[in-house]
C-alpha positions, 0 to 999 in steps of 0.5 A: 693909546691912552684916552682921557675922558671929561664928561659934559653935556652938550647942545648945538644950535646951528641957526645961531652958530652956538655951542653950549657946554654945560656942567663939565666935570673931570675925574683924575685918572678916569679911563674907558671903564669909568665913562659916564652913563648914556646921555652924557657927552664926553670931551675926549683927549686921545693920544697915540704914536704916528710913524712918519718918514722922520721917525715917531710922532706923538699925536694928541687930539680933543674930540666931542663924543656923544652917547653912541661913541660918535665923534662930532666936534667940528674938526672930526666931522671935517677930517675927511675930504668928502665931508669938506666937499659936501659943505663946500669948505674952501681951502682957505677956511680949512687952513684957518680952522687947522691953525685954530685947532693947533693953537688950541692944542698948544694951549690945552695939552700942557694943562691936561699933561699937568693933570685935571685935578678937580671938577673946577679945572675940568669946567675951565678946560671945557669952557676953553674948548667951547670957545675954540668950537665957537671960533671954528663955527664962526669961520663957516658961512651960516649955510655951511653950519647947517650943512655940517649939522646935517652931515653929522646926522647922516654920518651917525645914521650910516654908522649906527642905523635908525634903530640905535639912533632913535634909542639915543639922545637924537630925538631931543637934540636933533629932531627937537621933540618934547621929552614925551615924544622922544620917549615914545620913539625910544620905546619903539626903538628899544622894542625893535632892538630887543627883537633884533638882539634875540634874532642875532643870538639865534644867528650866532648860535646856528653859526657856532653849532655848525662850527662845532659839528665840523670838529673831529668826533673826539673834540666834539665829545671833549667839548660836551664833557669838559665844558659846563652847560651854563658856559656852553649856552653863553658861548653859543650866543657869542659872535664868531669873530670880533671885528674883521676876520683874519685871512689866515689861521694863527694861534692866539697869545697865551691866556691870562692865567691864574696869576693875572686873573687873581690880581683882579678883585672882581674875579676873586669876588666871582670865585668867592675866595674866603679870607684864608685862601686870599691870604695864601694867594698873597703869601705865595705871590709875595714869595714868588716876587721875592725869589724872582728878584733875588734870582734875577739879581744873581743872574745879572750881577753875580755869577751870571756876569761871566755869561754873554748878554744873549746867554743871560737874556735866555736864562732870564726868560727861562727863569721867569717862565719857571717861576711863573709856572711854579706860582701858577701851580701853587695858586691852583693848589689854594683853589677848590676844584669848582673854583679852578673850573670856574676860573678856567671858564672865566679865562675862556670867556675873556678870550671869546669876548676879545677875539670871538668864538672861532678864534678861541675854538680853533687856536685859543684856550678852548682848542687846547682844552678839547685837544684840537690839533693844528691841521684840524684847527686850520680847516675849522678856521677856514670854515668859520670864515665861510660861515661868517659871510652868511652871518654878515649877510643875515646881520645886514638884512636884520638891521635893515628890517629893524630900521624899516620897523622903526621908520614905519612906526614913527607916529605922525607925519610931523615927526617924520618931517623933523627926522628928514630935516635933521638929515638934510636934503641929500636923504630925501 
C-alpha cells in the first residue's frame, strides 16, 4: 500500500454548497512520516491491490483527510450504504456521482503517476480536485448537503470522541467559533486529555505487571536482571496489544537486527557512534555485500549450475543467512557494550510499539531474552487476552468519563447549541 500526501487547507460551507481549497502544496516523494502538522488537511492518494474473481486489480482513490486522520471527502462519506440512506441519496444520484469520480481518476491519476514535482503542480492538482468536489456537491439537493455535513461530524464524533474532536480544528470549522472561543474549548480538552492519558498509563502498567507476575520465576528474575530500569518503565506504560488481539499464539517474525538498525541515521545518532566506528560499519557492510555478490554469482552461474533449482535455492538461502550472521557478529564487535545493550533495547522498543507488550513478551525478542519457553508463552498469551478484556472495559469507561467532562465544561449555552447544530437532529 502506497500513499501520496498533498497538504492543503480546506473549509466547507454547506449553505452555499461551496468547497474552498487554499494554499495547496506538494512535495515530491513525501510519505507518512513527513505529513504536515496538525491543522493542515491532506489531499491523499492511496493505491492498493484488490483481489477479484478475474485476478488482481490496482485500486487508487483520492481522499480528503483532516487533522485527526478522518477521510471526509464526499465519496468517502457516502461509501457505506447506511450513510447514503441517511441523507436519502437516490440511486440515480449515486450512479452520477460515481461516474464523476471515475472521470476524475482517469484524468488525475496519470498526472500523479508522472510525479507532483513542484508546489505549482500540486496547486493545480488540488484545484482540479476542488472542481470535482463542487461537481459532486451540486448533484445533491441543498438539504442533502446539510445532512452530509452533519453525517461527517457524527462519524468523526463516533470514531474519536468529544475530547479529541474538541482538541482538533472542529470548534472553528464546524461550530463557527471565534479563535478565542475555540482555544477556550481546546484548552479544556487538552487538560482532560492529559488526565486521560495519565490514567491510561496506569491501566497499562497494572496490566503489564499482572502479565509479568504470571511468568515462571526464572523468567521474572531474568526480566529484572536483563532489562534496564529505564526501559522497563517505558515498557510498563505500553499497550498489551496494538489493534485487535490475535485469537491464537504465534511467534513474531525475526527482529530488525544490528544490520538493519544501523542503516538508520536516527539509530546511529542515538547510539552516539563516533567517526571511526561508522567507518568500520561501512567497511564491514561493503565487504559483506561484495562477498555475497561473488558467492551468489558462483552459485547461480558457476559450479552451482550443475545443481537443481531447488538445491540452488536452498543453498542461496543458507548462504545469505550465514553471511548475514557473520556481518551481525562483525558489527557487534564494532560497538561498545553499552551501545549493544542500547541497540537491543531499541529493537525491543520497535517491536513493542508495533505489536504490543504481550506479543513481544510471549513470542518476540523479549521472550528470547528472558528464556520463556513455548508452553509457558502460550499460557502467557492467553492470560494477556483475558487481561485485555478488562483493559478494554476500563478504556471505554475512561473515554466516556473524559467526554462527559468536556461536554460539561462547555462554558455557555450558545456554544452547546452550536455543538448540537454541527451534529444535526439525530443527536438531540
